[in-house]
C-alpha positions in Angstrom: -45.3 -81.8 264.6 -48.2 -80.3 262.7 -49.9 -79.3 266.0 -46.8 -77.4 267.0 -46.7 -75.6 263.6 -50.4 -74.6 263.9 -49.8 -73.4 267.5 -46.9 -71.2 266.4 -49.0 -69.7 263.6 -52.0 -68.9 265.7 -50.1 -67.0 268.3 -49.5 -63.9 266.1 -53.3 -63.7 265.4 -53.6 -62.5 269.0 -51.7 -59.4 268.0 -52.5 -58.9 264.3 -55.7 -58.9 262.3 -56.0 -60.7 259.0 -56.6 -64.4 259.8 -56.9 -66.3 256.5 -58.3 -69.8 255.8 -57.9 -71.4 252.3 -59.1 -74.6 250.6 -58.5 -75.9 247.1 -56.8 -78.4 244.8 -53.1 -79.0 244.4 -51.0 -80.9 241.9 -47.5 -82.3 242.4 -44.9 -82.8 239.8 -44.0 -86.3 238.4 -40.5 -87.7 239.2 -38.4 -89.1 236.4 -39.3 -92.4 234.7 -37.9 -95.3 236.6 -38.4 -93.7 240.1 -41.2 -96.0 241.4 -43.0 -95.8 238.0 -42.4 -96.9 234.5 -44.8 -96.5 231.5 -43.6 -99.8 230.1 -45.7 -101.6 232.8 -49.1 -101.3 234.3 -49.0 -98.0 236.2 -51.7 -95.8 237.8 -50.6 -92.3 239.0 -52.7 -89.5 240.6 -50.8 -86.3 241.3 -53.8 -84.3 242.4 -55.1 -83.8 246.0 -57.2 -81.6 248.2 -55.2 -78.9 250.0 -55.7 -76.3 252.7 -54.0 -73.4 254.4 -54.3 -71.5 257.7 -52.4 -68.3 258.3 -52.6 -64.5 258.5 -51.7 -61.4 256.6 -50.6 -58.0 257.8 -50.2 -55.3 255.1 -47.6 -56.8 252.7 -46.6 -59.7 254.9 -48.2 -63.2 254.7 -47.4 -66.4 256.6 -49.3 -69.6 256.7 -49.4 -73.4 257.3 -49.9 -75.1 254.0 -50.9 -78.7 253.6 -50.5 -79.8 249.9 -52.6 -82.9 250.6 -52.2 -86.5 249.6 -51.3 -86.2 245.9 -48.7 -88.4 244.5 -50.6 -91.7 244.8 -49.5 -94.6 242.6 -49.8 -98.3 241.9 -47.0 -99.8 239.9 -46.9 -103.5 238.8 -43.2 -104.2 238.0 -42.7 -106.8 235.2 -38.9 -106.7 235.4 -36.1 -106.2 237.9 -35.3 -102.6 238.9 -32.0 -102.7 236.9 -33.9 -103.7 233.8 -36.9 -101.3 233.9 -35.5 -98.7 231.7 -34.9 -101.2 228.9 -38.6 -101.4 228.2 -39.5 -105.1 227.9 -43.1 -105.6 227.1 -43.9 -107.3 230.4 -46.4 -109.7 228.7 -45.4 -112.6 231.1 -46.6 -110.5 234.1 -50.1 -111.3 235.5 -51.2 -108.2 237.3 -53.9 -110.0 239.3 -51.8 -112.8 240.8 -48.4 -111.2 240.3 -47.2 -114.4 238.7 -44.3 -113.6 236.4 -43.9 -110.1 237.9 -41.3 -108.7 240.2 -44.0 -107.3 242.4 -46.4 -104.4 243.0 -45.7 -101.1 244.7 -48.5 -98.9 246.1 -47.5 -95.5 247.4 -48.7 -92.1 248.5 -46.9 -88.8 249.1 -47.8 -86.1 251.6 -46.3 -82.6 251.8 -46.9 -79.8 254.4 -45.0 -76.8 255.8 -44.7 -73.1 256.2 -45.2 -70.4 253.6 -43.5 -67.1 254.2 -43.6 -64.2 251.8 -44.7 -60.8 250.6 -47.9 -59.7 248.9 -48.6 -56.7 246.6 -52.1 -55.5 245.8 -52.9 -54.0 242.4 -56.5 -53.1 242.7 -58.5 -56.3 242.5 -55.3 -58.3 241.6 -52.5 -59.4 243.9 -49.1 -60.9 243.4 -46.9 -62.7 245.9 -43.4 -64.1 246.2 -42.1 -66.2 249.0 -40.5 -69.4 250.3 -42.2 -72.7 251.2 -40.3 -74.6 253.9 -41.8 -78.1 253.9 -41.7 -81.7 255.1 -42.4 -84.2 252.4 -42.5 -87.9 252.4 -43.7 -91.1 250.7 -45.2 -94.2 252.1 -44.9 -97.4 250.0 -46.3 -100.9 250.5 -44.5 -103.5 248.4 -45.4 -107.1 247.6 -43.4 -109.5 245.5 -44.5 -112.4 243.4 -43.8 -114.8 246.3 -46.1 -112.9 248.6 -43.4 -111.3 250.6 -44.4 -107.8 251.9 -42.5 -104.7 253.0 -43.4 -101.2 254.0 -41.4 -98.0 253.6 -41.9 -94.6 255.2 -39.4 -92.0 254.0 -39.5 -88.3 254.6 -37.2 -85.2 254.7 -37.2 -81.4 254.9 -36.5 -78.9 252.2 -37.5 -75.4 250.9 -38.5 -74.0 247.6 -39.5 -70.6 246.2 -43.1 -69.9 245.1 -44.9 -67.2 243.1 -48.6 -66.4 243.2 -51.3 -64.5 241.5 -54.7 -63.7 243.0 -58.1 -62.1 242.3 -59.3 -60.4 245.5 -62.4 -59.1 247.2 -63.0 -57.5 250.6 -63.2 -60.8 252.5 -62.0 -63.4 249.9 -59.3 -64.2 247.4 -58.9 -66.8 244.6 -55.2 -67.5 244.5 -53.0 -69.6 242.2 -49.4 -70.5 243.2 -46.5 -72.2 241.5 -43.8 -73.9 243.6 -40.3 -74.4 242.3 -39.4 -78.0 243.4 -41.5 -80.2 245.8 -40.2 -83.7 246.1 -41.1 -86.7 248.3 -38.3 -87.2 249.4 -34.6 -88.1 249.2 -33.6 -88.0 252.8 -33.5 -91.4 254.5 -34.0 -93.6 251.4 -30.7 -93.7 249.7 -31.3 -91.1 247.0 -34.8 -92.1 245.9 -37.6 -89.4 245.4 -40.8 -91.3 245.5 -43.3 -90.5 242.8 -43.5 -86.7 243.3 -40.7 -84.3 242.2 -40.6 -81.0 240.4 -42.9 -78.0 240.1 -46.1 -78.1 242.1 -49.3 -75.9 241.7 -52.2 -74.9 243.9 -55.5 -73.2 243.3 -57.3 -72.0 246.4 -60.2 -70.0 247.7 -59.0 -68.0 250.7 -61.4 -66.3 253.2 -60.4 -63.7 255.7 
């Protein structure tokens, strides 16, 4: 799927100048408490990841393939049943090493990528942009309960969200910051769950052209 997206994006470069390559860091938003994480229990969450973009710009028009990276990693040791997690028991009977007294441990990771399509306006050495990010986002979760039983989940779906951006530009480079409205990993295919990532996402990238 990603190879097809890249191929579609590279075809216009045969007709237009302005190929752009960007690399940077991105941050996903955190889903609501109780959606695969709970601060009442031992939880490790990392919402940051390396991200990159490949696309082109022609005058005010910009399109690109954006990979927001592997942010949204988490390890959650659950000390109570799912239906009890929001009641905040102290979980003191849960041994995080052996999982004795625990419900189990969930280890997960999100991945989001898709197409950005929008307009850019230059203001001297500054630039602003507004557009839409059509993306595929998913979450992969490995689960083990206190009895040693294991399960693996791989959920994903498609969505779109607006974004705004602000950049500082030079002749062959641009430092660009973007804010995305709602990036989530993901409801489709998992009965309404959202994984660990949901809400506003942010990127800071160095773009060369």
